[in-house]
N, C-alpha and C positions, 0 to 999 in steps of 0.2 A: 800550447806547443812545447816540444822539448827543446831546451837550450843546452848545448854541450860546450864544455870548455876544455881545451887541451894545453899541455905544456905549462909555461909560466902563467898563462891566463887562469888555468885551474888552480895553480898554487896561490895566486893573489886573491882569488875569489873564495877558495877553500872548498869548492864543490866540483865534481866532474860533470854533473848534469843536474838540471832542475826543470820542473814543469812551470811554465810561465803563462799566466792569463794576461793578454795584452790587447790594447786597441790600436797598436802601431800598424801602419800600413806599409812601412818600409823598414829595412834593417836599421837605418840611421835613427828612425823614431824609436825602435826597440832599444837601441843602445842608449838613447837619451833617457828612456824610462828606467833602464837598469842603473845608469849612472846616478839617478836620483834616489835610488834605494838606500845605499850605504856607502861609506868611504871606500870599502874594499872594491866595489864596482867602479867607483870613480877612478881609483888608481889603475885598475886593470884596463879600463877603456880611455885612459888619458891621452894616449897617442895612437890614433886609429891608423896612422901610416905604418905602424909596427904590427898590424893585425891583418889577417885574412878572414874571410867569411864564406861559408857554404850554406845554401838553403836547399834542404832536401837532397843533400850530398852532391850538389852542383856548385862549383866555385862561382862566386858572383861578387858584386861590389855593394857598397853600403847604401846605394839608392835603389837596390832591388826591392821589388814588391814582396810582401809577405802573404798576399792573398792565397789562401788554400795551403799555406806552408804547414808542415807537420814538425819540421826540425830545422834549427839554426845552429850552426857550429862556429865557434871562434877559436882561432889558433894563430900562432906566429907563422911568418913565411917559412916555407919548406926549402931546405937546401939539398942539393944533390950529393951523391957520395957513394 
């Protein structure tokens, strides 16, 4: 699946997107796999309350299923303006 990173998440990981092969069944399991990769992922995902997630361009939460998902995006909360 494609994993996309936006704003400071992208800056901390150093990539705007990557293809990820994963056995994760939920977003939370995917995050756990990513955090285990390298320190930069651990830093980026250290405070999940500061992140939002979308699966196939639909806002969701971290216990959402990844079954059939083609894309997961991580980004900070959006503000109006």
